[in-house]
C-alpha positions in Angstrom: 97.8 56.7 -25.1 98.9 56.2 -21.5 97.6 53.3 -19.5 96.4 54.1 -15.9 97.2 51.5 -13.3 95.3 51.8 -10.0 96.8 50.4 -6.9 94.7 49.1 -4.0 96.0 51.8 -1.7 95.1 54.5 -4.2 91.6 53.0 -4.7 91.0 53.2 -1.0 92.1 56.8 -0.9 90.0 57.8 -3.9 86.9 56.0 -2.5 87.2 57.8 0.8 87.8 61.1 -1.0 84.8 60.7 -3.3 82.6 59.6 -0.4 83.5 62.9 1.3 83.1 64.9 -1.9 80.4 63.3 -4.0 79.9 66.5 -5.9 83.4 65.9 -7.5 82.7 62.5 -9.0 82.0 63.8 -12.5 85.1 66.1 -12.4 87.2 63.3 -11.1 86.1 60.9 -13.9 86.8 63.6 -16.5 90.3 64.1 -15.1 91.1 60.4 -15.3 89.7 60.3 -18.9 91.9 63.3 -19.9 94.9 61.6 -18.3 94.4 58.6 -20.5 93.6 60.5 -23.7 95.9 63.5 -23.4 98.0 64.0 -20.3 99.2 67.3 -21.7 95.7 68.8 -21.8 95.8 72.3 -20.4 92.8 71.8 -18.1 94.8 69.2 -16.1 97.5 71.8 -15.2 99.9 68.9 -15.1 103.2 69.8 -13.4 106.1 68.2 -11.6 106.1 68.6 -7.8 109.1 69.9 -5.9 110.8 69.0 -2.6 110.2 65.6 -1.0 107.6 64.7 -3.7 109.8 65.6 -6.7 109.3 62.2 -8.3 105.6 62.9 -8.6 103.4 65.0 -10.8 100.1 66.7 -10.0 97.0 66.8 -12.2 94.1 69.1 -11.3 90.6 67.9 -10.6 89.6 71.6 -10.1 91.3 74.6 -8.5 91.2 73.1 -5.0 91.7 69.4 -5.5 94.3 67.4 -7.3 95.6 63.9 -8.0 99.3 63.2 -7.4 100.6 60.7 -9.9 103.7 58.9 -10.7 104.6 58.7 -14.4 106.6 55.8 -15.8 107.2 57.5 -19.1 109.2 54.8 -20.9 106.3 52.4 -20.4 103.6 55.0 -21.1 102.1 54.3 -17.7 100.4 56.6 -15.2 100.0 55.4 -11.6 97.8 57.6 -9.3 99.4 57.8 -5.9 97.2 60.2 -3.9 94.2 62.5 -4.1 93.3 65.5 -2.1 93.8 69.3 -1.7 96.6 71.2 -3.2 98.2 71.6 0.2 
């Protein structure tokens, strides 16, 4: 089971995001739990990003919002980097 490591920078971004979108708190929590339990779960729509963010992956909170994450696969670690819209 992957371990999620939250950075101070990410926690600030997530806090501001959830303050703006309190209706997403439950979906956000579910997304984090699924990342810990089963990062390959279909509802996460986990995929590798392209271009300048090609070292990151994206996990869906819903169809509009996502969490960009950095996977350290060999250590079985997930580090959230950013949270926001798909754009």
